[in-house]
N, C-alpha and C positions, 0 to 999 in steps of 0.2 A: 643681830647679824648684819644689818645695813642701816645707815643713817644718811638721809639726803636733806641738805639744807637749801632752801630756795629764798628768793628775795622777799616773799610775802608769807610763806608757810613752809613746813617741813614734814618729813615722813620717816618712819622707822619700821623695820621688820624684826621679828624675833626668831628664835631657832625653830619654831613650829610653823613658820610661814605666815603668821598673822601680821596684819598691817595696822599701824597706828599713825594718825596724822594730827598735827597741831599747828596753831597759828591763825592767820586770817582766812576766813571761810568764804568770803565773797563781798559783794557790795549790793547796792540797791538795784543795779542793772545786770549783774552777773553773779552766779553762785555755783555751788557744787564743787568748789576747788578741793575740799577735803574728802569728798566722797561720802558724806553723811546725809545727803538729801536735802540740804538747806544751805543758807549763807552764814550760819552761826560760826563765830570764831571759837577756837578752843585754846585755853591757857595751859592745858596739860595734854599729853598724848592720849588720844581716844581711839579705841578699837574700831576699825571699819567693819561693822557688824554684817553688812550685806555680803561681804566675801565669805564670812564664816557660815552664813545661811546657805550660800551657794557651794559650800565646801571647796572654795578656791584657796590655794596656798600660794603665797607670793615668793617668787624667785628673785625678782629685782624690781625696784621702784625708781622712777625718775620724776623730778619736780621742775616744772616751768614757772613762769611768773604767775599765771592764773589757771594752769591746768596740770594734771598729773597723769602719768602713764605707768602701767604696771605690766610686768611679765610674770605669768603664773607658772607653777611647776609643770602644768600640763601643756605649756607652750602657747597659751592664749595671750594676746596683747589687749589690754583694757585701757580705756581713757575716761576721764571725767573732768568737769569744770567748764571754763570759758571756751566756747566753740568757734569764735571768730577765726577767720583765715584757714578754716579747715583743719585746725591742729588736732581735732579729735579723730580724724581719719575716716569719717563715715559719710562722705559726700554731702555733708550739711555743715552749716555754721551756727547751729543752735547749741545752747549750753546743755550739759548733762549733769544731773544731780547725783547720779551714782555711776560707778565704774561699769562701762559697757564694752562689749567686744568690738575690736576693729575687724570688720568682716573680711577684708582682703587677706589678712594675715592669720587665717585659721590654721590650726595644727594639721588639718587635712591637706592643705595646700603647701605649707612651709613649716620648717623647723626653725623657730626663732630662738637664738641662743643668747642674745643680749639686746639691750635697749639703751639709748642715751637721749636726754631731753635738754633742749636749749630754751631760750626765753619763750618763743612761740612756735617751735618746730620740734620734730621728733626724728630719731633714727632707729632703725631696727636691723640687726644683723641676723641673716638667715643662713641655713645650710640645708643640704639635701641628704637623705639617708639612702644608701645603696642597698642592694639585696643582701649584702654581707653585714648589714647593720652598721656600716661605717659612715660617719658623718663627713660630708665633703661640701664644698661650695664656698660659702663666705660672701654671699651677695648682700649688698647694703641697700636698704629702702629708706625713703625720707618722705615726710609730708608736713604740711603746715605753712607758715608764713615764709615767703621767699623774696622779701623786699631787698635783700642785700646778697642774693645768690647763695644763701645758706643751705639750699636743697641740692646744690650741685647739678642743676638741670641745664646749665648753659643759658642761652637767650641773651647774654651780654647786656647791652644798653636798653633792651626792651623790658628788662626787669624794672618795676616801679614799686611805689609804696604799697600798692594793693595786690601785688603778685602773691599767688598762693597755690598750693596743691592740696585738694580736699581728700585725697586718698593716697595710700603708700604707693610709690613708684620707685623703680630701681635707680640708684645714684650711678649714672654712667657718664653724664655730660654729653654735649653735642659732639665732642671728639672721641667718645667711647673710651675714655681713659681707663675706667675701671671695669670695662666690659669683660675682660678676661683675667681680672685680678681677683685673688681670693683674699678677702679682708679678714683679719684676725682680731683687730681692736679698733674702736672708734671713740670719739668724744665730741660733745656738742657744747658750744659756748653761747654767748648772747646772740650773735647773728653770724656765726661761722662754725665750721666743723673740721675735723681732721681724722684721718684713718691710717692704719698700718696694714700693709700687705704682707703676705707670707713669703715673698720672694726677696729675702734678705733684709726684712724689716724696713722697707721703704715707707716714707711718710707722704701722704697727699693732703692738701689743704684747699678749702674753698670758702667763699663768703666774704663778709665785711666790705662788700662792693669792690673788692680787690681782684678776686678770682671767681668767676661764675661757673667754671668747670673744675672738677677735681684736678689739681695741679701738683706735680711732683715737687717736693722740697729738695731741690738739687744739691744744696750745700750739705745735706745729710747723706748723700750718696757715699757708699763705702762704710757707713756707720750702721750697725744693726740696732734699730730702735725697737724696744720691747714694750713701751707704754707711752701714752700721749694724753694730755689733759688740756682742755680749752677753758679759759676764763672769759671775762667780759670781752676784751679785745686783744687777747694774747694767748699764746700756746706754749706749753712745756712739752719737751720730748726727752725720754729717758733711754739711754742706750744700754747694751748688755753688760758693759763694764761698770755701770753705776754712775756714769757721767750725765750731767743734765744740761740741756740746751733750751733757749727761750727765744721767741720772736713775737712781734706785735707792738702794741701801744701800751705804755705805762702812765701816760699823762692823765691827770684827774682834775677836773674843774672843782669837784667837791673838796678835794684835798689841797687845792691851790698849788698844783705842781705834780710831782712824781709820786705815783702810788707805790712804786718799788716792786711791782709784780714781776718784772723781768729779771730781777736779781742781779743787775749789772752795775749797780751803783747809782748815786743820786743824779749824775749828769746824763744818764742814758734814759730817755723817755720814749724812744721808738727804735725798733729794729726791723728792717725789711727782710733780713736774712737770719736764719737760725744761727745762734751764737752760743758757744760754750760758756757755761756759767763757772767762772774761775773760783768761786767761793768753795767749791768741792774739788778734791784732788784724789780720785781713785788711784790705787787701792787704799790709801790712808783714810779717806772719807768716801764711802760708797753710798750713793742714794739708792734706797730700796723701794720706796713708794712715793708717789706724787699726788697732789690734790690742788686743783685750781678753783678758787672762788672768784666772784665778780671782781673784787679789788684787793684780794690778798691770795697768797699761795702758801702751801706747806709741803714739807717732805719728811720722810723718815730716813735717817742716815745711820749707817754702821761705821764706827770709828775703830780702826785697827791700831793698837798701840804696840803690839809685838807680833811675831809670827804665830804665836799660840793663842793670843788674847784678843778678843773682839767684843766690843760693847756697842749697844744701840743707844742713840741719843735723839 
């Protein structure tokens, strides 16, 4: 049902809500990354048996560098792995060997509808249930490392290498940018994040030591964005027509040049503003889905050849 690939390990869920993890399980000093109670690495997907024993079914899973976050079908948020910088969300910085509840985000207090996980921080999207059983709200919470403003809490130049938040707090910023916004989608990258509001599909961005408060991506005003994906140092935004935009950094020391993640050609290594990706031309080529990895990106495209014929590539 879902596959999440991380820099050191990965996770997958099946149709029954079971969770499987595989890859690096930890080191001599930190463990519990895979949720199996130890630091053992797994060469094949292994069922996280503790969730089966607790009768927990997984709705969504997110993978960081050395921690994992899970949203259950009952609305619980669970975390495991490396606890430094408060990224497990429980007022402590100790490792956890098994998935454990983030106490602030209990189903009794909030209805969590989605999660997103960056390298060392987390986002949770919540909504409230009215008496008519309608879900409303769309408040965004964040916790974990905040060294580059990735939690959207403001503080500007006072943010340093050790900045962190040990429990979930609303993402509003010092200027209350998102205070009255209903968020419908979000994504977390290496050290930045982006979110879409329901008022015309506006996009807000923060982190990377560029923006410490959620900041409106003004060049996308007038464009209805329906999906957003954050990679290592770049962001992709998909509009309702199937056009794709990118901004951020594509330079790579490892690749000795341009990683190509911006999709703007070999000469473009950095974009301060969201820019249309001209490789796609709706409605002839319509982007349907997007995915952003650390140093690569992918999308699913529908190609229309005639008025009656459409094929996916």
